[in-house]
N, C-alpha and C positions, 0 to 999 in steps of 0.2 A: 462417537460424538454424543454428548448429552442432548436431551430433548430441547428443541429450539423454543424460545419465547415466541409470542404472536408477532412481535415486531421483526425478529429475525426470520421467521417463517415467511412473512409477507415479502421481505426483501429477497429471500432465496427463490420464492415462487415467481417474483417479477423477473428475475434474471434467468431462471429456467425457461421462461416463456420466450425470451428474445435471444437465447444463447447462441443459436446457429447464426443468426443475422449479425449479432455483435462480434462473433469470432471472425466472420468474413470482412466486416468493416474495419476492424482494428488490427488484423493480423500483421500488417506491414506499416502500421502507423508511425513507428519510430524512424522509419527511413526518411521521412520529411521533417523531422524535428531534431536538428543538430544540437540545440541547447539542452533538450531533454536527454539526449544520448550523452552529452558531456556531464550532466549531473549524475547519471547512472555510472559513468566511468569513474567519476570522483568518488562515489560511494565504494565501488569495487576496489579502487586503489587504497582507500582508507581502511577497509576491512583487511586487505592483504597485509598492509603495513603493521596491523595489530596482531597478526598471527593467523594461522589456518583454523578453520572450523566451519560448521554449517551455517547457512544463511536461509532465511525464509522470506518468500514473497507472500504477504498476507492479503487476501483478497485478489488472488492471482487471475481470476477469470479464466479465459481459454489458454493461458500459459505463455503468451508471446513475450512478455517482459521477463518471466522466469527463464525462458530460453535465451534471451539476450544476456541476462546475468550469467548464465552458464557459459555463453560464448566469451564473456569477459573474464573467465577463469575461476568462477566461484563454485563452491559446493552448495548448490541451491535446490530447494524444493518449494512447492506451492501449496497454499491452503485457500479454500474458498467455501462459502456457504452453499453455493449452488451445485447440486449433484450433476446437473447437465453440463455446466461449465467444466467441472472436473473430468467428466467423461470425454469432452472435446479436447481438453488439454492432454489427457493420457493418449488419445488417438493421434494427436498432432505431434507430440513429443514423447514417444514411448521410452526414451532413455532417461527421462526425468521422473521424479516422484511427485505425485499430487494427491492431496487428501482433502476430504470434506471436513470442514470444521469452522468454528466461530473464533474470531480474533480476540474476543474478550474471555475465552475459556479454552486456552490451547492445551493440547495433550502433550505437554513438554515439561521436562524437569526445570527447576530454577537454574538460570545461568547457562542453559544448553546452547544458545545461539551466539555466533559472532556478529551477525548482522540481521536486520529486518528492513525490508522495503514495503512500505504501505503506499502503493501507487494509486491514488484516487480511491482508496478503499475505506476511509472513514467518512466519506462525503455524505453518506446517507444516515449517519448516526446523529440523532438529536443532540444538540450541544451539551445538555446536562449529562449525557451518557458517554461523552468523549473521555473524561478523566479515567474511568475504569479501564478503557482500552489502553491508554498510555501506561497505566499501572501494570497491566498484563504484559505489555511490551517490555517494560523494565524488568519484570520478574524473570522472563525467559532469556533476556540478554545477559551475557557475561559482563562483568565489570570492564569498562572500556569498549564495549561493543557499540556498533554504529547503527543508527536508525535514519532512514530516509523517508520523509513524508512528501507526497505530492497531492495538491488539492486545488480547488478553485478559490482564488483570492478575491476579497470583497471590494477592493479598489476604493478604500476610504470610508466605506460603509461598515456598520456593525455586522455581526454574524447574521446572514440573511438566507432564508429558504428560497429555492427556486424550482421551477418545473422541469427537472431533469426528465429525459425521455423514458427512463425506466422506473424510477421512484423518486419521491421528493428528496432533494439534496440541499446542501448548505455551502455557502461561500463564507470564508473565514478571513478576518484581518490577520496578516501573517504574524504580527506581534502577539496577538491573543493566542494563536495556536502554539507559538514558541513558548509563551508563558505557561500554558497548561502542561506542555512537555517538560518544562523546567520544574514545575511542581511535582512531577512524577519521578524526577531524578535524572533528567537529561540536561546537558549543556550544549549550547549551539556551537557548531563548527563553522557553518556557513549557510547562506541562503541565496536563492535565485528567483527573481520575478521575471516572467516572460509575458509579453503582450499577446493577445489572442491572434492566432494566425487565420488563414483562410478557412472559413467554415466553422470557426470557434467563436463562442459568444463572450467568454470571460478571460481575464488575466489568470495566469497559472502561477501558483506559489510552490516553492520547493524548499525544504528545510533539511539540512544535514546535521544530525545530533549525535552526541556521544553519551553513553550510559556512565553514570558516576562510578568511580572505582572505590 
């Protein structure tokens, strides 16, 4: 991986510091989130319908969502900035591939992937820096490939920073984030908004997108 910028290093260090606790808290989080599981299942079905090929979970953390995607029948691997998160993912799921890397500079050839899941992984990115991330996603996705974004939705407010427990994060209007993905070459397949559950503060947004052919 290329040398990290100060912003990326700060984010990686913040997650390194809480990685063990984070992994314990979120290992089974999907068990209580049927709508989230449904969105991931829809992503998996869409990828399979377009043909076989590798899928990446970008910002995979300790790997539980990557493992869930594996269980849905996908050829999936995970990438994360945090070396400690990657170590935990490799320990928990030794049958899967996990790599340290940055989502805006992936060590992948153009059009290599059939699918990308970005599960709350661009939330710490300052709004001005989100378009390059989406451009990189589009670069590594094959034409017709599928992108799933999960994020904190701003509930009628503009893009807003908030005090995430690990590092400053941002809540996005779902239309604004869909528009930025559209500018990068994605078309919307569907969306899901979920109200906050017990112990959650904010509405959750999900966008299923397809890379232009």
